[in-house]
NUNU-236167 format. One line per 2 residues: number of its first residue (from 1); for each residue z, y, x of C-alpha. Coordinates in Angstrom, 1 decimal. Layout:
// residues N
NUM	Z:Y:X ~ ...
// end
This chain:
// residues 189
1	0.0:0.0:0.0 ~ -0.9:3.5:1.2
3	2.7:4.7:0.7 ~ 4.3:1.5:2.1
5	6.4:1.0:-1.1 ~ 5.0:-2.0:-3.0
7	7.5:-4.8:-3.2 ~ 5.3:-6.5:-5.8
9	2.1:-5.6:-7.6 ~ 1.6:-7.2:-11.1
11	-2.1:-6.6:-11.9 ~ -1.6:-8.0:-15.4
13	0.4:-4.9:-16.3 ~ -2.5:-2.6:-15.4
15	-0.6:-1.0:-12.5 ~ -2.4:1.4:-10.1
17	-1.8:1.5:-6.4 ~ -3.7:3.0:-3.5
19	-4.4:0.5:-0.8 ~ -5.3:0.9:2.9
21	-7.0:-1.9:4.9 ~ -5.1:-2.5:8.1
23	-6.6:-4.9:10.6 ~ -3.3:-5.0:12.6
25	0.2:-3.5:12.6 ~ 3.7:-4.4:11.7
27	3.9:-5.4:8.1 ~ 7.7:-5.6:7.7
29	9.6:-3.8:10.5 ~ 13.0:-5.4:9.6
31	11.6:-8.9:9.5 ~ 9.6:-8.4:12.7
33	12.7:-7.3:14.5 ~ 14.6:-10.4:13.4
35	11.6:-12.8:13.9 ~ 9.0:-11.3:16.2
37	7.3:-14.7:16.6 ~ 6.6:-15.0:12.8
39	2.9:-14.2:12.3 ~ 3.2:-13.0:8.7
41	5.4:-10.1:9.9 ~ 2.2:-8.5:11.2
43	-1.1:-7.6:9.5 ~ -3.1:-8.9:12.4
45	-3.9:-12.6:13.1 ~ -2.5:-14.9:15.8
47	-3.1:-17.7:18.2 ~ -0.7:-20.2:19.6
49	-1.6:-21.6:23.1 ~ 0.0:-24.8:24.2
51	-0.4:-26.9:27.4 ~ 1.3:-29.7:29.4
53	2.6:-29.0:32.9 ~ 1.7:-31.5:35.7
55	5.2:-32.6:36.7 ~ 4.2:-35.1:39.4
57	5.5:-38.1:37.4 ~ 3.6:-41.3:36.6
59	3.0:-39.9:33.1 ~ 1.2:-36.8:34.5
61	-2.5:-36.4:33.7 ~ -5.3:-34.7:35.6
63	-5.7:-32.5:32.4 ~ -2.2:-31.1:32.9
65	-1.8:-27.6:34.3 ~ -0.2:-27.1:37.7
67	3.0:-25.3:38.3 ~ 2.9:-21.8:39.8
69	-0.7:-21.2:38.6 ~ -1.4:-18.7:35.8
71	-3.3:-18.9:32.5 ~ -5.6:-16.1:31.6
73	-7.0:-15.7:28.1 ~ -9.4:-12.9:27.3
75	-10.3:-11.8:23.8 ~ -13.4:-9.7:23.6
77	-14.5:-8.3:20.2 ~ -17.8:-9.8:19.0
79	-18.8:-7.0:16.5 ~ -16.7:-4.6:14.5
81	-13.2:-5.4:13.3 ~ -12.5:-6.1:9.6
83	-12.1:-2.4:8.8 ~ -15.4:-1.6:10.6
85	-13.7:0.0:13.6 ~ -14.6:-0.9:17.1
87	-12.1:-3.3:18.7 ~ -10.9:-3.6:22.3
89	-10.6:-6.4:24.8 ~ -7.3:-8.0:25.4
91	-6.3:-10.0:28.5 ~ -3.2:-12.2:28.3
93	-1.7:-13.8:31.4 ~ 1.1:-16.3:31.5
95	2.6:-18.0:34.6 ~ 3.1:-21.7:34.5
97	6.7:-22.3:35.4 ~ 9.4:-25.0:35.1
99	11.1:-23.1:32.3 ~ 10.4:-25.7:29.6
101	8.2:-23.2:27.7 ~ 4.8:-24.8:27.6
103	3.1:-22.4:25.3 ~ 2.5:-18.8:24.2
105	2.2:-17.1:20.8 ~ 0.0:-14.0:20.5
107	0.5:-12.2:17.2 ~ -0.9:-9.1:15.6
109	-4.5:-9.5:17.0 ~ -6.7:-7.0:15.1
111	-8.7:-9.0:12.5 ~ -12.3:-9.6:13.6
113	-14.5:-12.0:15.4 ~ -13.9:-12.5:19.2
115	-15.3:-14.3:22.2 ~ -12.3:-16.1:23.6
117	-12.3:-17.2:27.3 ~ -9.5:-19.3:29.0
119	-9.2:-19.9:32.7 ~ -6.7:-21.1:35.2
121	-5.9:-18.7:38.1 ~ -4.7:-20.6:41.2
123	-1.2:-20.2:42.6 ~ -0.9:-17.2:44.9
125	-4.1:-15.6:43.6 ~ -6.2:-17.3:46.2
127	-9.3:-19.3:45.4 ~ -11.6:-19.4:42.4
129	-10.5:-19.5:38.8 ~ -11.2:-22.7:36.8
131	-12.4:-22.5:33.2 ~ -10.0:-24.3:30.9
133	-10.9:-26.5:28.0 ~ -9.7:-25.2:24.6
135	-9.2:-27.6:21.8 ~ -8.2:-26.5:18.3
137	-5.3:-28.6:17.1 ~ -2.8:-28.6:14.3
139	-3.1:-29.2:10.5 ~ -6.0:-26.8:10.2
141	-7.7:-27.7:13.4 ~ -10.9:-29.0:11.8
143	-11.3:-26.5:9.0 ~ -13.3:-23.3:8.7
145	-12.6:-20.4:11.0 ~ -10.6:-20.9:14.2
147	-12.8:-21.5:17.3 ~ -16.4:-22.7:17.4
149	-17.1:-25.2:18.8 ~ -13.7:-26.8:18.0
151	-13.5:-27.9:21.6 ~ -15.0:-25.8:24.3
153	-14.7:-25.3:28.1 ~ -14.5:-21.7:29.3
155	-15.5:-19.7:26.2 ~ -15.8:-20.0:22.4
157	-16.1:-17.9:19.3 ~ -12.8:-17.1:17.6
159	-12.6:-16.1:13.9 ~ -9.1:-15.6:12.6
161	-8.2:-17.8:9.6 ~ -6.9:-16.3:6.3
163	-3.9:-18.1:4.7 ~ -5.8:-18.3:1.4
165	-8.9:-17.0:-0.3 ~ -6.8:-16.6:-3.5
167	-5.8:-13.0:-3.9 ~ -2.8:-13.8:-6.0
169	-1.2:-15.6:-3.0 ~ -1.2:-12.5:-0.8
171	2.3:-11.2:-0.4 ~ 3.2:-7.5:-0.2
173	4.5:-6.2:3.1 ~ 3.3:-9.4:4.9
175	0.2:-10.4:6.7 ~ -1.7:-13.3:5.3
177	-3.2:-15.1:8.3 ~ -2.7:-18.6:9.7
179	-2.0:-19.1:13.4 ~ -4.9:-20.7:15.3
181	-3.4:-23.5:17.4 ~ -5.2:-24.1:20.7
183	-4.4:-26.8:23.4 ~ -5.4:-25.7:26.9
185	-6.3:-28.4:29.5 ~ -8.1:-28.7:32.7
187	-11.6:-30.0:32.1 ~ -12.1:-33.8:32.5
189	-13.7:-34.6:35.8
// end
């Protein structure tokens, strides 16, 4: 709502409200402060990146990511944003550490279509970067939107996924986007 004051909006009663299309932003400041990781506290979309760390055990795989390297994910707008404005490129980097956190959530991405690129930067910054394989996972991993192709090495197209096409399911003061879950791996050799 343009004035930020709609807790509910019953269209059956013939109510009138002025609306503004926001491709990103904080939808509910109080909720975002309490739960900054919850995607629906923002008007923008979100991605969740997960990976497995190569721990040197007998269960480790060549697809696992090495300790002390760094993940770099780049989101480049592929056309205008949902509101017609011009987007900007985002570069997200995360070190791979032994902290038990094998993932990263990125929320409040301005809604639009992007080229997503993922690569592994070697430890210490020396040497060449390696493109990572991205695989869409989770309960919506094979459905419309998300990344295309659903498994890609290096780059793919990312289209953020709405929670529903049913307007009655949209909640006031909350974003209505599903998180796109991506598993990052070293490419199979």
